[in-house]
MDTraj code that builds the backbone (N, CA, C; nanometers):
import mdtraj as md
import numpy as np

residues = "MET GLN SER SER SER LYS LEU GLY ILE LEU ARG THR VAL ALA PRO ILE ALA LEU VAL MET LEU ALA LEU ALA GLY CYS ALA PRO THR ALA THR PRO THR ALA GLU PRO THR ALA THR GLU THR THR GLN PRO THR VAL GLU PRO THR GLU ASN PRO VAL PRO THR GLU PHE PHE SER MET PRO ASP ASP CYS THR GLY ILE LEU PRO ALA LYS GLN VAL ASN LYS PHE ALA ALA ASP GLY ILE VAL LEU LEU ALA GLY PRO GLY GLY ILE TYR GLY ASN GLU LEU ILE THR GLU PRO THR PRO GLU MET ASP ALA GLY GLY ILE SER CYS TYR PHE GLY ILE ASP ASN GLU ASP PRO THR LEU LEU ARG VAL SER VAL LEU VAL SER ALA VAL PRO LEU ASP ALA THR ASN ARG THR GLN VAL ILE ASP ASP LEU THR ALA GLN GLY LEU VAL GLN ALA LEU ASP ASP ARG GLY ASP VAL THR PHE GLY ILE LEU GLY VAL SER GLU GLY GLN THR THR ALA SER TYR ASN VAL ILE ALA ALA ASP SER TRP ILE SER VAL LEU SER SER ASP GLY GLY GLU LYS ALA PHE LEU ALA ILE VAL SER LEU ALA ASN ALA VAL HIS SER ALA ASN TYR ASN".split()
xyz = np.array([
    [0.9303, 0.1147, 1.0672],
    [0.8377, 0.0514, 0.9732],
    [0.7621, 0.1585, 0.8960],
    [0.8337, 0.2408, 0.8202],
    [0.7716, 0.3519, 0.7531],
    [0.7164, 0.3065, 0.6201],
    [0.5836, 0.3031, 0.6075],
    [0.5200, 0.2409, 0.4930],
    [0.5477, 0.3126, 0.3640],
    [0.5683, 0.4435, 0.3659],
    [0.5822, 0.5154, 0.2415],
    [0.7237, 0.5164, 0.1880],
    [0.8209, 0.4641, 0.2616],
    [0.9563, 0.4582, 0.2117],
    [0.9801, 0.3342, 0.1279],
    [0.8831, 0.2466, 0.1187],
    [0.9032, 0.1173, 0.0561],
    [0.9196, 0.1241, -0.0938],
    [0.8898, 0.2376, -0.1549],
    [0.9063, 0.2478, -0.2989],
    [1.0504, 0.2695, -0.3387],
    [1.1361, 0.2964, -0.2433],
    [1.2745, 0.3179, -0.2766],
    [1.3560, 0.1909, -0.2802],
    [1.2923, 0.0744, -0.2728],
    [1.3683, -0.0483, -0.2606],
    [1.3726, -0.1295, -0.3888],
    [1.3104, -0.0815, -0.4947],
    [1.3244, -0.1495, -0.6235],
    [1.4455, -0.0882, -0.6928],
    [1.5370, -0.1710, -0.7370],
    [1.6661, -0.1254, -0.7864],
    [1.6521, -0.0240, -0.8996],
    [1.7175, 0.0898, -0.8871],
    [1.7177, 0.1900, -0.9927],
    [1.8468, 0.1748, -1.0729],
    [1.8480, 0.0822, -1.1665],
    [1.9681, 0.0457, -1.2413],
    [1.9872, 0.1326, -1.3643],
    [2.0143, 0.2582, -1.3544],
    [2.0338, 0.3520, -1.4643],
    [1.9343, 0.4639, -1.4470],
    [1.9201, 0.5547, -1.5465],
    [1.8189, 0.6597, -1.5332],
    [1.6819, 0.5999, -1.5555],
    [1.6400, 0.5183, -1.4623],
    [1.5185, 0.4399, -1.4783],
    [1.3953, 0.5276, -1.4698],
    [1.2937, 0.4893, -1.5470],
    [1.1676, 0.5611, -1.5418],
    [1.0800, 0.5062, -1.4317],
    [1.1407, 0.4644, -1.3215],
    [1.0642, 0.4179, -1.2062],
    [1.0229, 0.5404, -1.1264],
    [0.9296, 0.6143, -1.1827],
    [0.8883, 0.7400, -1.1228],
    [0.8479, 0.7199, -0.9784],
    [0.7746, 0.6159, -0.9536],
    [0.7242, 0.5911, -0.8202],
    [0.8377, 0.5705, -0.7220],
    [0.9416, 0.5026, -0.7658],
    [1.0517, 0.4720, -0.6773],
    [1.1366, 0.5940, -0.6511],
    [1.1485, 0.6791, -0.7481],
    [1.2280, 0.7988, -0.7301],
    [1.1673, 0.8891, -0.6248],
    [1.0362, 0.8822, -0.6106],
    [0.9675, 0.9660, -0.5142],
    [0.9657, 0.9049, -0.3764],
    [1.0113, 0.7833, -0.3648],
    [0.9967, 0.7117, -0.2388],
    [1.0772, 0.7725, -0.1264],
    [1.1818, 0.8461, -0.1587],
    [1.2606, 0.9057, -0.0534],
    [1.1853, 1.0108, 0.0240],
    [1.0751, 1.0569, -0.0313],
    [0.9953, 1.1592, 0.0352],
    [0.8917, 1.0927, 0.1233],
    [0.9362, 1.0248, 0.2259],
    [0.8438, 0.9567, 0.3157],
    [0.7624, 1.0580, 0.3917],
    [0.6305, 1.0389, 0.4000],
    [0.5443, 1.1359, 0.4663],
    [0.5550, 1.1272, 0.6172],
    [0.6701, 1.1682, 0.6698],
    [0.6881, 1.1626, 0.8140],
    [0.6458, 1.2920, 0.8809],
    [0.6171, 1.3930, 0.8006],
    [0.5693, 1.5184, 0.8566],
    [0.4180, 1.5229, 0.8476],
    [0.3600, 1.6306, 0.8970],
    [0.2151, 1.6448, 0.8920],
    [0.1686, 1.6453, 0.7481],
    [0.0662, 1.5697, 0.7104],
    [0.0196, 1.5626, 0.5721],
    [-0.0204, 1.6988, 0.5189],
    [-0.0021, 1.7170, 0.3866],
    [-0.0373, 1.8442, 0.3258],
    [-0.1872, 1.8620, 0.3121],
    [-0.2609, 1.7526, 0.3114],
    [-0.4064, 1.7606, 0.3015],
    [-0.4656, 1.6363, 0.3629],
    [-0.5829, 1.6491, 0.4190],
    [-0.6456, 1.5345, 0.4818],
    [-0.7314, 1.4585, 0.3824],
    [-0.7284, 1.3267, 0.3840],
    [-0.8089, 1.2465, 0.2908],
    [-0.9537, 1.2414, 0.3354],
    [-1.0202, 1.3571, 0.3276],
    [-1.1566, 1.3660, 0.3772],
    [-1.2595, 1.3163, 0.2767],
    [-1.2150, 1.2889, 0.1534],
    [-1.3110, 1.2514, 0.0503],
    [-1.3882, 1.1260, 0.0862],
    [-1.3212, 1.0297, 0.1488],
    [-1.3895, 0.9065, 0.1837],
    [-1.3826, 0.8751, 0.3314],
    [-1.3058, 0.9540, 0.4068],
    [-1.2878, 0.9246, 0.5468],
    [-1.3151, 1.0509, 0.6286],
    [-1.4300, 1.0618, 0.6844],
    [-1.4639, 1.1795, 0.7604],
    [-1.4876, 1.1493, 0.9061],
    [-1.5000, 1.0226, 0.9398],
    [-1.5267, 0.9838, 1.0775],
    [-1.3980, 0.9547, 1.1502],
    [-1.3738, 1.0231, 1.2599],
    [-1.2550, 0.9984, 1.3390],
    [-1.2784, 0.8814, 1.4328],
    [-1.1736, 0.8071, 1.4642],
    [-1.1894, 0.6915, 1.5524],
    [-1.2448, 0.7319, 1.6885],
    [-1.3327, 0.6493, 1.7419],
    [-1.3890, 0.6744, 1.8730],
    [-1.3343, 0.5771, 1.9750],
    [-1.2481, 0.4859, 1.9310],
    [-1.1840, 0.3905, 2.0214],
    [-1.0345, 0.3995, 2.0033],
    [-0.9607, 0.3552, 2.1015],
    [-0.8165, 0.3530, 2.0905],
    [-0.7764, 0.2514, 1.9836],
    [-0.6945, 0.2920, 1.8837],
    [-0.6603, 0.2008, 1.7746],
    [-0.5781, 0.0811, 1.8182],
    [-0.5229, 0.0852, 1.9376],
    [-0.4443, -0.0288, 1.9831],
    [-0.5325, -0.1400, 2.0383],
    [-0.6605, -0.1118, 2.0591],
    [-0.7510, -0.2164, 2.1039],
    [-0.7799, -0.3102, 1.9871],
    [-0.7847, -0.4382, 2.0134],
    [-0.8106, -0.5354, 1.9077],
    [-0.9601, -0.5633, 1.8958],
    [-1.0244, -0.5217, 1.7860],
    [-1.1663, -0.5491, 1.7692],
    [-1.1915, -0.6979, 1.7468],
    [-1.3125, -0.7402, 1.7735],
    [-1.3503, -0.8795, 1.7498],
    [-1.3872, -0.8945, 1.6022],
    [-1.3139, -0.9754, 1.5258],
    [-1.3420, -0.9851, 1.3818],
    [-1.4724, -1.0588, 1.3532],
    [-1.5408, -1.0156, 1.2496],
    [-1.6606, -1.0839, 1.2021],
    [-1.6321, -1.1593, 1.0723],
    [-1.5159, -1.1340, 1.0146],
    [-1.4670, -1.2057, 0.8979],
    [-1.3168, -1.2216, 0.9172],
    [-1.2563, -1.3108, 0.8410],
    [-1.1185, -1.3466, 0.8717],
    [-1.0288, -1.3361, 0.7498],
    [-0.9091, -1.2835, 0.7739],
    [-0.8107, -1.2624, 0.6696],
    [-0.7427, -1.3938, 0.6324],
    [-0.7304, -1.4178, 0.5030],
    [-0.6582, -1.5340, 0.4516],
    [-0.5424, -1.4815, 0.3674],
    [-0.4217, -1.4976, 0.4160],
    [-0.3039, -1.4428, 0.3480],
    [-0.2868, -1.5057, 0.2102],
    [-0.2773, -1.4230, 0.1046],
    [-0.2563, -1.4812, -0.0294],
    [-0.1213, -1.5501, -0.0386],
    [-0.1140, -1.6554, -0.1184],
    [0.0109, -1.7303, -0.1346],
    [0.1197, -1.6444, -0.1974],
    [0.0799, -1.5601, -0.2918],
    [0.1753, -1.4695, -0.3551],
    [0.0976, -1.3516, -0.4133],
    [0.1659, -1.2684, -0.4878],
    [0.1048, -1.1451, -0.5383],
    [-0.0034, -1.1689, -0.6432],
    [-0.0078, -1.2879, -0.7004],
    [-0.1108, -1.3156, -0.8000],
    [-0.2496, -1.3243, -0.7362],
    [-0.2549, -1.3386, -0.6044],
    [-0.3839, -1.3471, -0.5369],
    [-0.4161, -1.2292, -0.4496],
    [-0.3351, -1.1230, -0.4561],
    [-0.3581, -1.0106, -0.3659],
    [-0.4753, -0.9237, -0.4107],
    [-0.5084, -0.9270, -0.5398],
    [-0.6204, -0.8502, -0.5945],
    [-0.7183, -0.9431, -0.6641],
    [-0.8460, -0.9052, -0.6710],
    [-0.9432, -0.9861, -0.7450],
    [-0.9084, -0.9903, -0.8940],
    [-0.9493, -1.0968, -0.9600],
    [-0.9219, -1.1111, -1.1029],
    [-0.9778, -0.9934, -1.1825],
    [-1.0908, -0.9406, -1.1401],
    [-1.1523, -0.8270, -1.2098],
    [-1.0586, -0.7072, -1.2102],
    [-0.9942, -0.6814, -1.0984],
    [-0.9015, -0.5680, -1.0901],
    [-0.7751, -0.5953, -1.1712],
    [-0.7250, -0.7172, -1.1675],
    [-0.6070, -0.7535, -1.2462],
    [-0.6352, -0.7344, -1.3943],
    [-0.7541, -0.7750, -1.4393],
    [-0.7918, -0.7579, -1.5796],
    [-0.8053, -0.6107, -1.6165],
    [-0.8558, -0.5320, -1.5230],
    [-0.8676, -0.3877, -1.5476],
    [-0.7295, -0.3249, -1.5619],
    [-0.6370, -0.3657, -1.4750],
    [-0.4992, -0.3189, -1.4875],
    [-0.4417, -0.3580, -1.6240],
    [-0.4626, -0.4837, -1.6623],
    [-0.4061, -0.5347, -1.7877],
    [-0.4553, -0.4541, -1.9072],
    [-0.5807, -0.4111, -1.9018],
    [-0.6360, -0.3317, -2.0114],
    [-0.5640, -0.1977, -2.0251],
    [-0.5036, -0.1523, -1.9162],
    [-0.4269, -0.0274, -1.9184],
    [-0.2772, -0.0521, -1.9316],
    [-0.2396, -0.1773, -1.9576],
    [-0.0992, -0.2100, -1.9740],
    [-0.0234, -0.2246, -1.8440],
    [-0.0957, -0.2372, -1.7329],
    [-0.0324, -0.2495, -1.6017],
    [-0.0306, -0.3959, -1.5607],
    [0.0870, -0.4458, -1.5264],
    [0.1037, -0.5869, -1.4911],
    [0.1782, -0.5979, -1.3573],
    [0.1813, -0.7191, -1.3048],
    [0.2544, -0.7459, -1.1815],
    [0.4036, -0.7580, -1.2140],
    [0.4789, -0.6534, -1.1815],
    [0.6207, -0.6496, -1.2159],
    [0.7077, -0.7260, -1.1175],
    [0.6903, -0.6961, -0.9878],
    [0.7811, -0.7516, -0.8880],
    [0.7048, -0.7937, -0.7640],
    [0.7722, -0.8730, -0.6824],
    [0.7073, -0.9372, -0.5696],
    [0.6856, -1.0827, -0.6047],
    [0.6574, -1.1680, -0.5079],
    [0.6382, -1.3106, -0.5366],
    [0.5278, -1.3340, -0.6386],
    [0.5603, -1.4045, -0.7463],
    [0.4647, -1.4286, -0.8536],
    [0.4721, -1.3274, -0.9647],
    [0.5513, -1.2213, -0.9476],
    [0.5642, -1.1174, -1.0487],
    [0.6630, -1.1546, -1.1584],
    [0.6650, -1.0780, -1.2661],
    [0.7525, -1.1045, -1.3800],
    [0.8988, -1.1137, -1.3366],
    [0.9393, -1.0216, -1.2503],
    [1.0785, -1.0178, -1.2061],
    [1.0966, -1.0709, -1.0639],
    [0.9908, -1.1262, -1.0066],
    [0.9999, -1.1805, -0.8717],
    [1.0540, -1.0782, -0.7739],
    [1.1498, -1.1197, -0.6940],
    [1.2129, -1.0276, -0.5987],
    [1.3515, -0.9830, -0.6439],
    [1.3886, -1.0138, -0.7686],
    [1.5254, -0.9887, -0.8114],
    [1.5598, -0.8403, -0.8187],
    [1.4605, -0.7538, -0.8386],
    [1.4892, -0.6106, -0.8465],
    [1.4696, -0.5397, -0.7128],
    [1.4238, -0.6120, -0.6126],
    [1.3976, -0.5509, -0.4828],
    [1.5237, -0.5632, -0.3980],
    [1.5836, -0.4501, -0.3660],
    [1.7132, -0.4522, -0.3000],
    [1.7035, -0.4667, -0.1483],
    [1.5895, -0.4316, -0.0909],
    [1.5704, -0.4508, 0.0523],
    [1.4207, -0.4655, 0.0802],
    [1.3850, -0.5361, 0.1857],
    [1.2427, -0.5611, 0.2100],
    [1.1672, -0.4355, 0.2518],
    [1.0396, -0.4336, 0.2192],
    [0.9526, -0.3267, 0.2672],
    [0.9196, -0.3528, 0.4141],
    [0.8675, -0.2529, 0.4843],
    [0.8221, -0.2758, 0.6215],
    [0.7176, -0.3864, 0.6294],
    [0.6319, -0.3952, 0.5281],
    [0.5304, -0.5004, 0.5263],
    [0.5939, -0.6386, 0.5125],
    [0.6970, -0.6480, 0.4307],
    [0.7684, -0.7748, 0.4173],
    [0.8379, -0.8112, 0.5486],
    [0.8969, -0.7115, 0.6132],
    [0.9619, -0.7360, 0.7422],
    [0.8619, -0.7845, 0.8467],
    [0.7364, -0.7427, 0.8320],
    [0.6330, -0.7812, 0.9280],
    [0.5694, -0.9156, 0.8943],
    [0.6195, -0.9822, 0.7890],
    [0.5689, -1.1143, 0.7530],
    [0.4702, -1.1148, 0.6384],
    [0.4583, -1.0033, 0.5672],
    [0.3652, -0.9953, 0.4559],
    [0.4351, -0.9957, 0.3212],
    [0.3612, -0.9578, 0.2179],
    [0.4156, -0.9476, 0.0826],
    [0.3887, -0.8087, 0.0274],
    [0.4767, -0.7645, -0.0622],
    [0.4609, -0.6368, -0.1305],
    [0.4657, -0.6621, -0.2805],
    [0.3713, -0.6043, -0.3529],
    [0.3510, -0.6359, -0.4936],
    [0.3551, -0.5074, -0.5769],
    [0.4457, -0.5038, -0.6735],
    [0.4669, -0.3857, -0.7560],
    [0.3942, -0.4024, -0.8897],
    [0.2963, -0.3166, -0.9132],
    [0.2211, -0.3191, -1.0383],
    [0.2595, -0.1968, -1.1221],
    [0.2847, -0.2203, -1.2513],
    [0.3204, -0.1076, -1.3364],
    [0.3404, -0.1485, -1.4804],
    [0.4135, -0.0658, -1.5534],
    [0.4352, -0.0850, -1.6961],
    [0.5661, -0.1605, -1.7186],
    [0.5585, -0.2682, -1.7949],
    [0.6779, -0.3462, -1.8269],
    [0.7247, -0.3095, -1.9665],
    [0.8424, -0.2497, -1.9757],
    [0.8996, -0.2141, -2.1051],
    [0.9989, -0.3180, -2.1539],
    [0.9930, -0.4386, -2.0935],
    [1.0825, -0.5488, -2.1284],
    [1.2291, -0.5091, -2.1132],
    [1.2525, -0.4153, -2.0257],
    [1.3885, -0.3718, -1.9942],
    [1.3849, -0.3266, -1.8490],
    [1.4524, -0.3974, -1.7593],
    [1.4464, -0.3622, -1.6166],
    [1.4870, -0.2189, -1.5857],
    [1.5598, -0.1540, -1.6802],
    [1.5997, -0.0153, -1.6561],
    [1.4918, 0.0838, -1.6953],
    [1.3827, 0.0345, -1.7531],
    [1.2769, 0.1244, -1.7996],
    [1.1410, 0.0912, -1.7407],
    [1.1402, 0.0190, -1.6316],
    [1.0132, -0.0144, -1.5683],
    [0.9535, 0.1095, -1.5032],
    [0.8201, 0.1149, -1.5030],
    [0.7528, 0.2241, -1.4330],
    [0.6484, 0.1647, -1.3401],
    [0.6721, 0.1747, -1.2114],
    [0.5786, 0.1224, -1.1123],
    [0.4665, 0.2231, -1.0906],
    [0.3429, 0.1757, -1.0929],
    [0.2260, 0.2614, -1.0722],
    [0.1767, 0.2568, -0.9289],
    [0.1625, 0.1354, -0.8749],
    [0.1165, 0.1204, -0.7371],
    [0.1911, 0.0057, -0.6702],
    [0.2086, 0.0202, -0.5410],
    [0.2660, -0.0854, -0.4588],
    [0.1577, -0.1301, -0.3620],
    [0.1202, -0.2575, -0.3702],
    [0.0115, -0.3129, -0.2895],
    [0.0700, -0.4179, -0.1951],
    [0.0408, -0.4048, -0.0661],
    [0.0964, -0.4974, 0.0328],
    [-0.0123, -0.5517, 0.1240],
    [0.0113, -0.6709, 0.1756],
    [-0.0798, -0.7331, 0.2711],
    [0.0019, -0.8071, 0.3753],
    [-0.0406, -0.7935, 0.5016],
    [0.0329, -0.8520, 0.6134],
    [-0.0667, -0.9130, 0.7125],
    [-0.0458, -1.0366, 0.7550],
    [-0.1285, -1.0909, 0.8637],
    [-0.0832, -1.0307, 0.9964],
    [-0.1789, -0.9954, 1.0818],
    [-0.1467, -0.9338, 1.2101],
    [-0.1987, -1.0167, 1.3266],
    [-0.1292, -1.0034, 1.4383],
    [-0.1806, -1.0531, 1.5651],
    [-0.1756, -0.9363, 1.6634],
    [-0.2101, -0.9606, 1.7889],
    [-0.2185, -0.8514, 1.8861],
    [-0.0856, -0.7783, 1.9019],
    [0.0243, -0.8507, 1.8923],
    [0.1547, -0.7894, 1.9148],
    [0.1985, -0.7015, 1.7987],
    [0.2030, -0.7580, 1.6774],
    [0.2526, -0.6762, 1.5673],
    [0.1509, -0.5722, 1.5213],
    [0.0233, -0.5926, 1.5505],
    [-0.0771, -0.4912, 1.5176],
    [-0.0485, -0.3621, 1.5934],
    [-0.0185, -0.3741, 1.7215],
    [0.0127, -0.2570, 1.8028],
    [0.1356, -0.1852, 1.7498],
    [0.2377, -0.2607, 1.7099],
    [0.3601, -0.2003, 1.6583],
    [0.3352, -0.1269, 1.5275],
    [0.2555, -0.1869, 1.4384],
    [0.2242, -0.1222, 1.3107],
    [0.1513, 0.0094, 1.3345],
    [0.0544, 0.0091, 1.4231],
    [-0.0208, 0.1303, 1.4527],
    [0.0705, 0.2377, 1.5105],
    [0.1578, 0.1986, 1.5999],
    [0.2513, 0.2954, 1.6585],
    [0.3408, 0.3566, 1.5515],
    [0.3891, 0.2741, 1.4600],
    [0.4777, 0.3236, 1.3552],
    [0.4053, 0.4180, 1.2590],
    [0.2842, 0.3818, 1.2203],
    [0.2080, 0.4680, 1.1292],
    [0.1684, 0.5981, 1.1976],
    [0.1351, 0.5909, 1.3240],
    [0.1014, 0.7119, 1.3993],
    [0.2206, 0.8062, 1.4039],
    [0.3392, 0.7507, 1.4233],
    [0.4605, 0.8317, 1.4324],
    [0.4922, 0.9035, 1.3018],
    [0.4390, 0.8543, 1.1904],
    [0.4643, 0.9170, 1.0610],
    [0.3785, 1.0408, 1.0386],
    [0.2819, 1.0653, 1.1264],
    [0.1973, 1.1826, 1.1113],
    [0.0898, 1.1686, 1.0056],
    [0.0572, 1.0464, 0.9670],
    [-0.0486, 1.0253, 0.8686],
    [-0.1848, 1.0551, 0.9307],
    [-0.2795, 1.0902, 0.8462],
    [-0.4144, 1.1204, 0.8935],
    [-0.4845, 0.9915, 0.9330],
    [-0.5368, 0.9890, 1.0536],
    [-0.5997, 0.8680, 1.1084],
    [-0.7510, 0.8816, 1.1057],
    [-0.8192, 0.7737, 1.0705],
    [-0.9652, 0.7734, 1.0641],
    [-1.0154, 0.6306, 1.0792],
    [-1.1455, 0.6131, 1.0607],
    [-1.2075, 0.4813, 1.0550],
    [-1.2751, 0.4654, 0.9209],
    [-1.2692, 0.3447, 0.8622],
    [-1.3418, 0.3221, 0.7385],
    [-1.4821, 0.2702, 0.7687],
    [-1.5553, 0.2354, 0.6640],
    [-1.6945, 0.1922, 0.6812],
    [-1.7068, 0.0622, 0.7594],
    [-1.6005, -0.0168, 0.7616],
    [-1.6029, -0.1419, 0.8376],
    [-1.5618, -0.1226, 0.9830],
    [-1.5174, -0.0010, 1.0160],
    [-1.4716, 0.0252, 1.1510],
    [-1.3240, -0.0025, 1.1715],
    [-1.2509, -0.0304, 1.0628],
    [-1.1075, -0.0534, 1.0725],
    [-1.0338, 0.0803, 1.0789],
    [-0.9230, 0.0823, 1.1498],
    [-0.8405, 0.2024, 1.1596],
    [-0.7652, 0.2233, 1.0288],
    [-0.7640, 0.3465, 0.9794],
    [-0.6924, 0.3776, 0.8565],
    [-0.5935, 0.4915, 0.8805],
    [-0.4868, 0.4905, 0.8020],
    [-0.3877, 0.5974, 0.8034],
    [-0.3596, 0.6331, 0.6583],
    [-0.3660, 0.7613, 0.6251],
    [-0.3446, 0.7970, 0.4862],
    [-0.2911, 0.9362, 0.4664],
    [-0.2501, 0.9627, 0.3441],
    [-0.2067, 1.0952, 0.3026],
    [-0.2436, 1.1132, 0.1556],
    [-0.2967, 1.2311, 0.1226],
    [-0.3354, 1.2590, -0.0156],
    [-0.2145, 1.2756, -0.1065],
    [-0.1087, 1.3351, -0.0539],
    [0.0013, 1.3724, -0.1402],
    [-0.0383, 1.4932, -0.2235],
    [0.0458, 1.5295, -0.3169],
    [0.0166, 1.6426, -0.4042],
    [0.0201, 1.5961, -0.5481],
    [-0.0693, 1.6498, -0.6287],
    [-0.0865, 1.6018, -0.7652],
    [0.0361, 1.6276, -0.8526],
    [0.1210, 1.7236, -0.8131],
    [0.2413, 1.7506, -0.8931],
    [0.3421, 1.6377, -0.8820],
    [0.3192, 1.5436, -0.7910],
    [0.4058, 1.4285, -0.7812],
    [0.5184, 1.4417, -0.6810],
    [0.5229, 1.5512, -0.6067],
    [0.6295, 1.5678, -0.5088],
    [0.6075, 1.4788, -0.3873],
    [0.4832, 1.4469, -0.3590],
    [0.4504, 1.3584, -0.2477],
    [0.3481, 1.2575, -0.2971],
    [0.3719, 1.1304, -0.2726],
    [0.2811, 1.0273, -0.3201],
    [0.1654, 1.0068, -0.2238],
    [0.0558, 0.9543, -0.2755],
    [-0.0595, 0.9202, -0.1939],
    [-0.0392, 0.7816, -0.1344],
    [-0.0758, 0.7650, -0.0082],
    [-0.0659, 0.6334, 0.0543],
    [-0.1859, 0.6105, 0.1440],
    [-0.2198, 0.4824, 0.1628],
    [-0.3376, 0.4450, 0.2409],
    [-0.3110, 0.3119, 0.3084],
    [-0.3368, 0.3068, 0.4381],
    [-0.3161, 0.1865, 0.5178],
    [-0.4441, 0.1530, 0.5935],
    [-0.4803, 0.0267, 0.5909],
    [-0.5973, -0.0197, 0.6648],
    [-0.5511, -0.1236, 0.7670],
    [-0.5798, -0.0970, 0.8941],
    [-0.5407, -0.1880, 1.0009],
    [-0.6662, -0.2533, 1.0574],
    [-0.6880, -0.3782, 1.0195],
    [-0.8007, -0.4544, 1.0726],
    [-0.7539, -0.5336, 1.1939],
    [-0.8404, -0.6170, 1.2480],
    [-0.8024, -0.6970, 1.3651],
    [-0.6910, -0.7949, 1.3321],
    [-0.6887, -0.8447, 1.2071],
    [-0.5929, -0.9494, 1.1728],
    [-0.5159, -0.9232, 1.0440],
    [-0.5168, -0.7999, 0.9962],
    [-0.4418, -0.7710, 0.8737],
    [-0.4030, -0.6243, 0.8650],
    [-0.2982, -0.6021, 0.7875],
    [-0.2549, -0.4681, 0.7479],
    [-0.2502, -0.4674, 0.5964],
    [-0.3353, -0.3863, 0.5355],
    [-0.3377, -0.3699, 0.3903],
    [-0.2899, -0.2287, 0.3597],
    [-0.1916, -0.2176, 0.2726],
    [-0.1415, -0.0850, 0.2366],
    [-0.1292, -0.0727, 0.0856],
    [-0.1537, 0.0500, 0.0372],
    [-0.1377, 0.0792, -0.1050],
    [-0.0689, 0.2143, -0.1175],
    [0.0326, 0.2195, -0.1998],
    [0.1075, 0.3425, -0.2252],
    [0.1051, 0.3709, -0.3743],
    [0.0708, 0.4937, -0.4096],
    [0.0612, 0.5328, -0.5498],
    [0.1862, 0.6071, -0.5942],
    [0.2128, 0.6041, -0.7230],
    [0.3224, 0.6845, -0.7769],
    [0.2822, 0.8303, -0.7882],
    [0.1525, 0.8573, -0.7811],
    [0.0999, 0.9925, -0.7926],
    [0.0445, 1.0399, -0.6593],
    [0.0166, 1.1682, -0.6524],
    [-0.0475, 1.2250, -0.5357],
    [-0.1740, 1.2985, -0.5761],
    [-0.2473, 1.3470, -0.4789],
    [-0.3702, 1.4196, -0.5058],
    [-0.4933, 1.3352, -0.4784],
    [-0.6083, 1.4001, -0.4821],
    [-0.7326, 1.3335, -0.4446],
    [-0.7664, 1.2164, -0.5366],
    [-0.7472, 1.2323, -0.6662],
    [-0.7800, 1.1246, -0.7599],
    [-0.6968, 1.0007, -0.7304],
    [-0.5672, 1.0208, -0.7079],
    [-0.4791, 0.9077, -0.6767],
    [-0.5181, 0.8443, -0.5448],
    [-0.5530, 0.9278, -0.4479],
    [-0.5895, 0.8750, -0.3169],
    [-0.7164, 0.7899, -0.3253],
    [-0.8174, 0.8392, -0.3956],
    [-0.9416, 0.7626, -0.4085],
    [-0.9164, 0.6307, -0.4804],
    [-0.8244, 0.6313, -0.5769],
    [-0.7929, 0.5078, -0.6496],
    [-0.7296, 0.4043, -0.5577],
    [-0.6405, 0.4470, -0.4679],
    [-0.5752, 0.3485, -0.3817],
    [-0.6665, 0.3033, -0.2676],
    [-0.7614, 0.3895, -0.2264],
    [-0.8628, 0.3443, -0.1308],
    [-0.9442, 0.2311, -0.1930],
    [-0.9799, 0.2484, -0.3201],
    [-1.0540, 0.1444, -0.3915],
    [-0.9716, 0.0163, -0.4020],
    [-0.8412, 0.0292, -0.4264],
    [-0.7548, -0.0891, -0.4352],
    [-0.7447, -0.1600, -0.3005],
    [-0.7360, -0.0835, -0.1927],
    [-0.7305, -0.1453, -0.0599],
    [-0.8576, -0.2247, -0.0324],
    [-0.9709, -0.1698, -0.0725],
    [-1.0975, -0.2409, -0.0564],
    [-1.1001, -0.3681, -0.1420],
    [-1.0370, -0.3590, -0.2606],
    [-1.0295, -0.4761, -0.3485],
    [-0.9436, -0.5856, -0.2859],
    [-0.8338, -0.5478, -0.2215],
    [-0.7513, -0.6459, -0.1512],
    [-0.8317, -0.7124, -0.0414],
    [-0.9083, -0.6331, 0.0300],
    [-0.9936, -0.6868, 0.1374],
    [-1.0928, -0.7890, 0.0819],
    [-1.1599, -0.7526, -0.0264],
    [-1.2624, -0.8422, -0.0812],
    [-1.2019, -0.9715, -0.1349],
    [-1.0755, -0.9662, -0.1802],
    [-1.0117, -1.0853, -0.2360],
    [-0.9564, -1.1779, -0.1289],
    [-0.9367, -1.1279, -0.0082],
    [-0.8636, -1.2062, 0.0915],
    [-0.9340, -1.2194, 0.2259],
    [-1.0606, -1.1845, 0.2303],
    [-1.1403, -1.2049, 0.3509],
    [-1.2560, -1.2996, 0.3227],
    [-1.2917, -1.3778, 0.4209],
    [-1.4073, -1.4672, 0.4084],
    [-1.4787, -1.4758, 0.5418],
])
top = md.Topology()
chain = top.add_chain()
for i, resn in enumerate(residues, 1):
    res = top.add_residue(resn, chain, resSeq=i)
    for name in ("N", "CA", "C"):
        top.add_atom(name, md.element.get_by_symbol(name[0]), res)
traj = md.Trajectory(xyz[None], top)
């Protein structure tokens, strides 16, 4: 269940400008090149396999149109970024050749990027996923992310996070995973570096705010 390999599953039908997907083969299974210390400096003080008692509850979105708040969707639209693929997207699942680990775990994966009205010229900017968790699959997700060598920390809510900054030259993408008591939220960027990492941390928080009550 390697979260960062999921960008390689959107069909590359020609010399496609799917920059994000071309980089997907570089799954961060080795030790990260830099630690995402910009927003995560506190190391976990509890075993991540323990299930915390939730104070709010995850509500799985029906499709990708509900994975982010309307404010964020409008902000994307202002930059020409739209929901390309995933349930509810322009191309649905037709360009996705195999499921992401999040999809295999019962969630959805949503590809946001630039639509050039030609499937061979799409450019994915970010891949946003959400998965409902229970005690069993939560433990498996944590084990899989730990095995990838991602940097582990706690966020401000006390949820376990796994991330990698990547490098700004684009050789390694930035990724961020949040494991709450009842959900797995992940965001993968087409870019690497601190700026990209901070952007996807913000997107993960946006997914949380849109789907928790």
